[in-house]
C-alpha positions in Angstrom: 11.0 -41.2 -3.5 8.4 -43.8 -4.3 5.7 -41.1 -4.6 7.9 -39.2 -7.1 8.5 -42.4 -9.2 4.7 -43.2 -9.1 4.0 -39.6 -10.3 6.2 -40.0 -13.3 4.8 -43.5 -14.0 1.3 -42.0 -14.1 2.5 -39.4 -16.6 4.0 -42.1 -18.9 1.0 -44.3 -18.5 -1.4 -41.5 -19.2 -3.3 -41.8 -16.0 -6.0 -39.2 -15.8 -5.2 -37.0 -12.8 -5.5 -33.2 -12.8 -2.0 -32.6 -11.2 -0.4 -35.1 -13.6 -1.9 -33.4 -16.6 -1.1 -29.9 -15.3 2.6 -30.9 -14.6 2.9 -32.4 -18.1 1.4 -29.4 -19.9 3.5 -26.9 -18.0 6.7 -28.9 -18.4 6.2 -29.3 -22.2 5.4 -25.6 -22.6 8.4 -24.5 -20.6 10.8 -26.8 -22.5 9.5 -25.5 -25.8 9.8 -21.9 -24.7 13.4 -22.4 -23.6 14.1 -24.0 -27.0 13.0 -20.6 -28.5 9.8 -21.8 -30.1 7.2 -19.0 -30.5 4.3 -19.1 -28.0 1.9 -20.6 -30.4 3.9 -23.8 -30.6 3.9 -24.7 -26.9 0.1 -23.9 -26.7 -0.7 -26.2 -29.7 1.7 -29.0 -28.7 0.5 -28.9 -25.1 -3.1 -29.2 -26.1 -2.3 -32.0 -28.6 -0.4 -34.1 -26.1 -3.2 -33.7 -23.6 -5.8 -34.8 -26.1 -3.9 -37.8 -27.5 -2.1 -39.0 -24.4 -4.5 -38.4 -21.6 -8.0 -38.0 -23.1 -7.9 -40.2 -26.2 -10.0 -37.5 -28.0 -9.8 -37.1 -31.8 -7.3 -34.3 -32.4 -9.5 -32.9 -35.1 -11.3 -31.2 -32.3 -8.4 -28.8 -32.0 -8.8 -27.7 -35.6 -12.5 -27.1 -34.9 -11.7 -25.0 -31.8 -9.1 -23.0 -33.7 -11.7 -22.1 -36.4 -14.2 -21.3 -33.7 -11.7 -19.0 -32.0 -11.3 -16.7 -35.0 -14.9 -16.8 -36.2 -16.6 -14.0 -34.1 -17.5 -11.0 -36.2 -16.1 -8.6 -33.6 -12.6 -9.8 -34.6 -13.0 -8.1 -38.0 -12.3 -4.8 -36.2 -8.8 -5.9 -35.2 -7.1 -5.7 -38.6 -9.0 -2.6 -39.4 -7.7 -0.7 -36.3 -4.2 -2.1 -36.8 -4.2 -0.8 -40.4 -5.6 2.6 -39.4 -2.9 2.9 -36.6 -0.1 1.9 -39.0 -1.2 4.6 -41.5 -1.3 7.3 -38.9 2.0 6.2 -37.4 3.7 6.6 -40.7 2.1 10.0 -41.2 1.9 13.4 -39.4 -0.7 12.5 -36.8 1.7 11.9 -33.9 3.6 15.1 -34.6 0.5 17.2 -34.7 -1.0 15.8 -31.5 2.3 16.4 -29.7 2.5 19.9 -31.1 -1.0 20.8 -29.8 -0.3 19.6 -26.3 3.2 21.1 -26.1 1.9 24.4 -27.3 -0.3 24.7 -24.2 1.5 23.0 -21.4 5.1 22.5 -22.6 6.4 25.7 -21.0 5.1 24.8 -17.5 7.1 23.1 -14.8 7.0 19.4 -15.8 5.4 20.5 -19.1 7.4 18.2 -21.3 6.8 14.9 -19.4 3.1 16.0 -18.9 3.0 16.5 -22.7 4.3 13.0 -23.1 1.7 11.5 -20.8 -1.2 13.3 -22.6 0.2 12.6 -26.0 0.4 8.8 -25.2 -3.3 9.0 -24.1 -4.4 10.8 -27.3 -2.2 8.6 -29.6 -3.6 5.6 -27.8 -7.0 6.7 -29.0 -5.6 6.7 -32.5 -3.5 3.6 -32.5 -4.8 1.3 -29.8 -1.3 -0.2 -29.6 1.2 0.3 -26.8 4.2 -0.5 -29.0 3.1 1.9 -31.8 2.8 4.6 -29.1 6.3 3.8 -27.7 7.7 4.2 -31.2 5.7 7.3 -32.3 5.7 9.4 -29.2 9.0 8.1 -27.8 11.1 9.0 -30.9 9.8 12.5 -30.8 9.7 13.3 -27.1 12.8 11.5 -25.8 15.3 13.9 -27.4 13.4 16.9 -26.1 13.2 15.6 -22.6 16.9 14.7 -22.6 17.8 18.1 -23.9 15.8 19.7 -21.1 17.8 17.9 -18.5 15.6 14.9 -17.6 17.4 11.7 -16.7 17.2 9.0 -19.4 16.0 6.4 -16.9 13.0 8.6 -16.0 12.3 9.4 -19.7 12.3 5.8 -20.9 10.2 4.6 -17.9 7.7 7.5 -18.5 7.4 6.7 -22.2 7.0 2.9 -21.7 4.4 3.2 -18.9 2.4 6.1 -20.3 2.2 4.2 -23.6 0.4 1.5 -21.8 -2.6 3.8 -21.4 -3.3 2.9 -25.0 -4.5 -0.5 -23.7 -7.4 1.3 -22.0 -8.3 4.0 -24.4 -10.4 2.9 -27.4 -9.7 1.5 -29.8 -8.0 -1.2 -27.7 -7.3 -4.5 -29.3 -7.1 -6.0 -25.8 -10.7 -4.9 -25.1 -11.9 -6.2 -28.5 -10.4 -9.6 -27.8 -11.8 -9.7 -24.3 -15.2 -8.7 -25.5 -15.1 -11.6 -28.0 -14.0 -14.1 -25.4 -16.4 -13.0 -22.7 -19.3 -12.3 -25.0 -19.3 -8.7 -23.7 -20.3 -5.5 -25.5 -17.2 -4.0 -27.2 -18.9 -0.6 -27.3 -19.4 -0.6 -23.6 -15.9 -1.8 -23.0 -14.6 1.1 -25.0 -16.5 3.7 -23.0 -15.6 2.0 -19.7 -11.9 2.1 -20.5 -11.9 5.9 -20.9 -12.3 6.8 -17.2 -9.4 4.7 -15.9 -7.3 5.8 -18.8 -7.9 9.5 -18.0 -7.3 9.0 -14.3 -4.1 7.1 -15.0 -2.9 9.9 -17.2 -3.6 12.4 -14.4 -1.6 10.2 -11.9 1.4 10.1 -14.3 1.2 13.8 -14.9 1.2 14.5 -11.2 4.2 12.3 -10.6 6.0 14.0 -13.6 5.3 17.4 -12.0 6.6 16.3 -8.6 9.7 14.8 -10.2 10.3 18.0 -12.2 10.0 20.2 -9.0 12.4 17.8 -7.1 15.0 18.1 -9.9 14.3 21.7 -10.9 18.0 22.6 -10.5 19.0 20.4 -13.5 15.9 20.7 -15.6 15.3 23.7 -17.9 12.0 25.1 -18.9 10.8 25.4 -22.6 10.0 28.7 -24.0 6.3 29.5 -24.1 4.6 29.6 -27.5 2.8 32.7 -28.6 -0.9 33.1 -29.5 -0.3 32.6 -33.2 1.6 29.4 -32.6 -1.1 28.0 -30.4 -3.8 28.7 -33.0 -1.6 27.0 -35.6 -1.1 24.0 -33.4 -4.9 23.7 -32.9 -5.5 23.8 -36.7 -2.9 21.1 -37.3 -4.4 18.8 -34.7 -8.1 19.2 -35.7 -8.0 16.3 -38.1 -6.2 13.8 -35.8 -8.6 14.7 -33.0 -11.4 13.7 -35.3 -10.3 10.1 -35.1 -11.3 9.4 -31.5 -14.4 11.5 -32.1 -15.4 9.2 -35.0 -14.9 6.1 -33.0 -16.4 7.1 -29.6 -19.1 9.4 -31.0 -20.1 6.9 -33.7 -20.4 4.0 -31.3 -22.1 6.0 -28.5 -24.7 7.5 -30.9 -25.5 4.1 -32.4 -24.7 5.2 -35.9 -22.0 2.5 -36.3 -20.9 -0.7 -34.5 -17.3 -1.1 -33.3 -16.6 -3.1 -36.4 -18.0 -0.5 -38.7 -16.2 2.2 -36.8 -12.9 0.4 -37.5 -13.6 0.4 -41.2 -14.4 4.1 -41.2 -11.2 4.7 -39.2 -9.1 3.2 -42.0 -10.9 5.4 -44.6 -10.5 8.5 -42.3 -6.7 7.7 -41.8 -6.2 7.4 -45.6 -8.0 10.7 -46.3 -6.1 12.6 -43.6 -2.6 11.4 -44.4 -2.9 11.1 -48.2 -5.3 13.9 -49.1 -5.0 16.6 -46.5 -1.4 16.1 -45.2 -0.1 14.6 -48.4 2.4 12.7 -46.4 1.8 9.2 -47.7 1.5 7.8 -51.2 0.2 4.6 -52.7 3.4 2.7 -51.8 3.1 3.7 -48.1 -0.5 2.5 -48.0 0.5 -0.8 -49.6 3.4 -1.2 -47.1 1.0 -0.5 -44.2 -1.5 -3.1 -45.6 1.3 -5.7 -45.9 2.5 -5.0 -42.3 -1.1 -5.2 -41.1 -1.6 -8.6 -42.8 1.5 -10.0 -41.1 0.5 -8.7 -37.7 -3.1 -9.9 -38.1 -1.9 -13.3 -39.2 0.2 -13.6 -36.0 -2.6 -12.4 -33.8 -5.3 -14.6 -35.3 -3.1 -17.8 -35.3 -2.5 -17.0 -31.6 -6.2 -16.4 -31.0 -7.1 -19.7 -32.7 -4.5 -21.8 -30.9 -5.3 -20.1 -27.6 -9.0 -21.0 -28.0 -8.0 -24.6 -28.6 -5.8 -24.8 -25.5 -8.4 -23.1 -23.4 -11.0 -25.5 -24.6 -8.8 -28.5 -23.7 -8.1 -27.4 -20.1 -11.7 -26.6 -19.6 -12.6 -30.0 -21.0 -10.4 -31.6 -18.4 -11.8 -29.2 -15.7 -8.3 -28.2 -14.8 -9.1 -24.6 -13.8 -12.0 -25.7 -11.5 -9.7 -28.2 -9.7 -6.8 -25.8 -9.3 -9.0 -22.9 -8.2 -11.1 -24.9 -5.7 -8.8 -24.2 -2.7 -9.4 -20.5 -3.2 -13.2 -21.0 -2.6 -14.1 -18.3 -5.1 -17.7 -19.5 -5.1 -18.3 -18.1 -1.6 -15.9 -15.1 -1.8 -16.6 -11.4 -1.8 -16.6 -9.5 -5.2 -13.4 -7.6 -4.1 -11.6 -10.9 -3.3 -12.6 -12.4 -6.7 -11.4 -9.3 -8.5 -8.1 -9.3 -6.6 -7.5 -13.0 -7.6 -8.3 -12.2 -11.2 -6.0 -9.2 -11.2 -3.2 -11.1 -9.5 -3.5 -14.0 -12.0 -3.4 -11.8 -15.0 -0.6 -9.6 -13.6 1.7 -12.5 -12.8 0.9 -14.2 -16.1 1.6 -11.0 -18.1 5.0 -10.6 -16.4 6.2 -13.8 -18.1 4.1 -14.4 -21.2 2.7 -12.2 -23.9 -0.4 -10.5 -22.6 -2.6 -11.7 -25.5 -1.7 -15.3 -24.7 -2.6 -14.7 -21.0 -5.9 -13.1 -22.0 -6.8 -16.1 -24.3 -6.0 -18.7 -21.6 -7.3 -17.1 -18.4 -10.4 -15.3 -19.6 -12.4 -18.5 -20.3 -11.3 -19.8 -16.9 -12.5 -16.9 -14.9 -15.6 -15.9 -16.7 -17.9 -18.6 -15.3 -16.8 -17.5 -11.8 -17.5 -13.8 -12.8 -21.0 -14.5 -14.0 -21.8 -16.8 -11.0 -20.7 -14.1 -8.6 -22.8 -11.5 -10.4 -19.8 -9.3 -11.3 -20.1 -6.9 -14.2 -18.1 -8.4 -17.1 -17.3 -4.8 -18.3 -15.6 -4.0 -15.0 -13.7 -7.2 -15.1 -12.6 -6.5 -18.7 -11.2 -3.1 -17.9 -9.4 -4.6 -14.8 -7.9 -7.4 -16.9 -6.9 -4.9 -19.6 -5.1 -2.8 -17.0 -3.2 -5.9 -15.9 -2.2 -6.4 -19.5 -0.9 -2.9 -19.6 1.1 -3.4 -16.4 2.5 -6.6 -17.7 3.6 -5.0 -21.0 5.9 -2.6 -19.1 7.0 -5.0 -16.2 10.1 -7.1 -16.1 11.2 -9.6 -17.0 9.4 -10.0 -20.4 7.2 -6.9 -20.9 7.0 -6.4 -24.7 7.2 -2.6 -24.4 10.6 -2.9 -22.6 12.0 -4.8 -25.6 10.4 -2.3 -28.0 12.2 0.5 -26.1 15.5 -1.4 -26.2 15.2 -1.7 -30.0 14.1 1.9 -30.6 16.3 3.7 -28.1 19.3 1.4 -28.4 19.8 1.2 -24.6 20.5 -1.9 -22.5 17.8 -3.8 -20.6 18.8 -2.5 -17.1 18.9 1.1 -18.2 15.4 0.8 -19.7 13.8 -0.6 -16.5 15.8 1.4 -13.9 13.3 4.2 -13.4 10.1 2.1 -13.7 9.3 1.5 -9.9 7.3 4.7 -9.3 5.1 4.1 -12.4 4.7 0.5 -11.3 3.4 1.6 -7.9 1.0 4.0 -9.6 -0.4 1.2 -11.9 -0.9 -1.1 -8.9 -2.7 1.7 -7.0 -4.9 2.2 -10.1 -5.7 -1.5 -10.0 -6.8 -1.2 -6.3 -8.9 1.8 -7.1 -10.8 -0.1 -9.8 -11.5 -3.0 -7.4 -12.8 -0.8 -4.6 -14.2 2.1 -6.7 -15.6 0.4 -9.8 -17.6 3.6 -10.7 -14.3 4.9 -12.3 -15.0 2.6 -15.2 -18.7 1.9 -14.9 -20.1 5.4 -14.4 -19.3 6.6 -17.9 -20.7 3.3 -19.3 -23.9 3.7 -17.2 -24.4 7.2 -18.4 -23.9 6.5 -22.1 -25.5 3.0 -22.1 -28.5 3.4 -19.7 
């Protein structure tokens, strides 16, 4: 009892002890979260209390760190890709991509869920957003899957988890932010994310086929499209397929940087949807721009405050003290990657994945560089954990997106998620023990 009283006395007195500081920061943040404050407030208040109460450092440092956090030029790509995704989400892009895939595989056993998996991958290369993919692909494919006889629990779990492939397929906002925080090449990260994204799509497609065979008595097949319908589907999808070609081809060839590719993506999206498809007008573009401004403001405020919080805990050397018992300095590369993956996975289960990325990346990067690990591999592994966290209870953001879009209760949405969760964990293990899945394409394109 005396030890407990002494512990709280140290907190009140501002005694500088790592465990005292950590307990104080975590307690303040948890209380503010339970009071329904947005995540940016607990981060800012935690850092401010630490500076004033424990460190007696001028709080103006926080403002400087916030500005530093949003200063990197690579972040300019974020609002550009968000705007391009918003424009294409409002237009015909998703419909035409889905039409192309369904025309060729929709009639096969498991064709509709396989169409959903591949569509999420392709639309991820257009939007870079898991939530946009849930909305765009989910609203189209869920009624078709239910009509064919698939259980709603399987359908919603498929859509949520397949949409998370958008985290890995360029343009991924998560990869852009990681590249900024870790001072890693965004272009190399984009290329490295393709391999795991494609492998994950194949795993989901295989499971969808097995599920369809197992429940073949209750699942009906879709009528096969004829040759003329296939040709028409190809023609309609040519322009949307030009979007990933513009990004990946432009960056790989060296013609454009990722930031320039983002700007061209916006122009391309406007031309496709307004000129060729004639789906959107000036009002739609203005609405997309307003929506992008709001989302970008939220993201950038979060990035700035996250940088300030990360700077403070690094200033107090809290990560070094807390990670010391793990002895990561003398650990094997696989063990270090496992610890990183576990930390991000657990964090993303409870907190928004971008917040976890902003806090934990600066903590682990010195260890990554000291161990000689490839930061590109680490970035892809971290991004995969962000994808898993987005679809994992209790607070995965894609779960709540599905609840809002499909108007189904929480338990119904997560009921069929376990097989996909196992696949995602297996993919994480593959990346740790077979890093060539991510690094081989990078090494070929960036010798």
